[in-house]
C-alpha positions, 0 to 999 in steps of 0.5 A: 742154445746151440744148433746141430745137424750134420752127421746126426739123427734127431726126432721132433715131437709135437707138444710133448714134455722132454721127460715123456720123450725120454720115457717113450724112447726107453732111455734112462734120464741122466738129468740136465746138462748145458747145451754144448756139453749135451750136444757133444755127448749126443754126437760123440757117443753111441748111447746118449741122446740130448733132449731139448725143452719145448721150442717154437716151430712150424705151424705155431707148435712147440717141438721137443727135439731129441738128437744123437747117434743112437737114433741113426741106425736103424732109426726109431719106430716113429709110428709106435712113438707117435702112437705112444705119445699120441702126437706127431713125431718126425725123424730126420737123419743125415750123414754127409760122408755116405750122403745118407738122408732120411725123414719120416713123419707119423701122426698118432700112430699113422705113417704119413710120409717116409723118404730115405736116400743114399747119395753114394749109390743113388738109391732111394731106400724108402718112399711112402706117401706123397711129397709135400711142398717142402720136399718138392722145393728140395727137388723131389719128384711128385712120384717115384718111378723109374724115370724120376731123378732124385738128388738130395743133399744135407741142406735139403733135410734141414729145409724139410725139418724147418718146414715141418717142425724146427731146423736144428741148424738155426738154433741160436740165442738164449736157451729156454732151458737146459738139455736133458741127457738120456742113456740107452741101457 
């Protein structure tokens, strides 16, 4: 097993099967692949997504992670995915060159939280719901107003991911199974 994260986008899906995640994303299942090879494909191509087997994570829940640049822009519709899969779906993206940092959380078709930030311009691009403890620890204000100062870094995205589901940079040790690779048609 190998970690990932920088200059990447990923989903965390609670209690789902990898095949169900591939289907919900509309990806063609290309089959199993070794972790390092799958992560390289997902990072270096624009049409491949690496999907993990279920991994233990926050709140004693198993999470399937789906990672790839294909998920970066504009990003998947987490509300629709969470409704389709009837579970919690989280989206994370970070790109240290432009300091783009985003996270979203939807549960069974309802958007719970969304945050987007571009550090290069200092612009908050999305804000929905109230920040939870992990976001407050990352330095977000309780509300967004003209007086609020927002400064978010890549490491903050990983902290929020770890509190909500799984911090992908911490994945080490024996893998619970191979990755699956999905292709956009």
